C-alpha positions as CSV (number, residue, x, y, z in Angstrom):
1,Q,14.6,-12.0,-32.7
2,V,14.8,-11.2,-29.0
3,Q,18.4,-11.4,-27.9
4,L,19.5,-10.6,-24.3
5,V,22.9,-10.8,-22.7
6,E,23.3,-10.4,-18.9
7,S,26.5,-9.4,-17.3
8,G,27.8,-8.1,-13.9
9,G,27.5,-11.2,-11.8
10,G,30.2,-12.5,-9.5
11,L,31.2,-13.3,-6.0
12,V,30.4,-10.8,-3.3
13,Q,30.4,-10.8,0.5
14,P,27.2,-10.6,2.5
15,G,26.2,-6.9,2.7
16,G,27.9,-6.1,-0.6
17,S,26.5,-4.8,-3.8
18,L,26.4,-5.8,-7.5
19,R,24.9,-4.2,-10.6
20,L,23.6,-6.5,-13.3
21,S,23.1,-5.4,-16.8
22,C,20.9,-6.8,-19.6
23,A,21.9,-5.7,-23.1
24,A,19.3,-6.1,-25.7
25,S,19.5,-6.5,-29.5
26,G,17.5,-7.6,-32.4
27,F,14.2,-6.0,-31.4
28,T,12.7,-2.6,-30.4
29,F,13.7,-2.7,-26.7
30,S,11.6,0.3,-25.7
31,T,8.4,-1.6,-26.6
32,Y,9.1,-4.6,-24.4
33,A,8.5,-5.0,-20.6
34,V,11.6,-6.4,-18.9
35,S,11.9,-8.6,-15.9
36,W,14.7,-10.1,-13.8
37,Y,14.3,-13.7,-12.6
38,R,16.6,-15.8,-10.5
39,Q,17.0,-19.5,-10.0
40,A,18.9,-21.0,-7.1
41,L,20.3,-24.5,-7.2
42,G,17.6,-27.0,-6.8
43,K,14.8,-24.4,-6.8
44,E,12.3,-23.1,-9.3
45,R,13.0,-19.9,-11.2
46,E,11.3,-16.9,-9.4
47,L,10.5,-13.4,-10.4
48,V,12.6,-10.8,-8.8
49,A,11.6,-7.5,-10.4
50,S,9.8,-6.1,-13.4
51,I,9.7,-2.8,-15.2
52,S,7.3,-1.5,-17.8
53,E,8.2,-0.3,-21.3
54,D,8.7,3.3,-20.3
55,G,9.8,2.6,-16.7
56,S,6.7,4.1,-15.1
57,S,5.6,0.8,-13.5
58,I,7.9,-1.2,-11.3
59,N,7.3,-4.3,-9.1
60,Y,9.5,-6.3,-6.8
61,A,9.3,-9.6,-5.0
62,D,8.9,-9.2,-1.3
63,S,12.2,-10.8,-0.6
64,V,14.1,-8.0,-2.4
65,K,12.0,-4.9,-1.7
66,G,14.2,-2.1,-0.3
67,R,17.4,-3.8,-1.4
68,F,17.2,-4.2,-5.2
69,A,16.3,-1.6,-7.8
70,I,15.4,-2.3,-11.4
71,S,15.9,0.3,-14.1
72,R,16.2,0.7,-17.8
73,D,17.8,3.0,-20.4
74,N,15.9,2.7,-23.6
75,A,18.5,4.8,-25.4
76,K,21.1,2.2,-24.6
77,N,18.9,-0.8,-25.0
78,T,19.9,-1.9,-21.6
79,A,18.1,-2.9,-18.3
80,Y,19.8,-3.0,-14.9
81,L,19.3,-4.6,-11.6
82,Q,21.1,-2.8,-8.7
83,M,21.5,-5.2,-5.8
84,N,22.4,-3.9,-2.4
85,S,22.7,-5.5,1.1
86,L,23.1,-8.8,-0.5
87,K,22.4,-12.0,1.5
88,P,23.6,-15.6,1.0
89,E,20.0,-16.5,0.0
90,D,20.3,-14.1,-3.0
91,T,22.8,-16.6,-4.5
92,A,21.4,-17.8,-7.8
93,V,21.7,-17.5,-11.6
94,Y,20.0,-14.2,-12.6
95,Y,18.2,-14.0,-15.9
96,C,16.6,-11.1,-17.7
97,R,13.4,-11.5,-19.8
98,A,11.8,-9.2,-22.3
99,V,8.1,-9.6,-23.3
100,R,5.7,-8.0,-25.7
101,G,2.5,-9.9,-26.2
102,S,3.4,-13.3,-27.5
103,R,7.0,-12.3,-28.2
104,R,9.5,-13.0,-25.5
105,G,13.1,-14.0,-24.9
106,W,15.5,-14.9,-22.1
107,G,19.2,-14.2,-21.6
108,Q,21.7,-16.9,-20.8
109,G,22.0,-15.9,-17.1
110,T,24.7,-14.6,-14.9
111,Q,25.8,-16.2,-11.7
112,V,25.6,-14.2,-8.4
113,T,27.2,-15.8,-5.4
114,V,27.0,-14.2,-1.9
115,S,29.4,-15.7,0.5
116,S,32.1,-14.8,3.0
């Protein structure tokens, strides 16, 4: 069973930074691709960043390129999203997702609020 728990969200001022973590359990983390999504109030969930099983392939949404960095530590069964130069429009609930073929799971989400 794919179990994911996000943490690290909170309230931050514009221009600030946060680091989100996604702790995995119940499956072989190193064999799953991981993605971060976000969903702002009243909007659809959107893909923010993704990383392959071994970390060799990474992709970002245009809106976060140059500001966010996705990474993973397979030894710790954890994925990360480093968010810098945060903007009010980055305010959303952030979710991690792990996928391997037809097997997939979502975390419960962590709220990120960017406001002065």
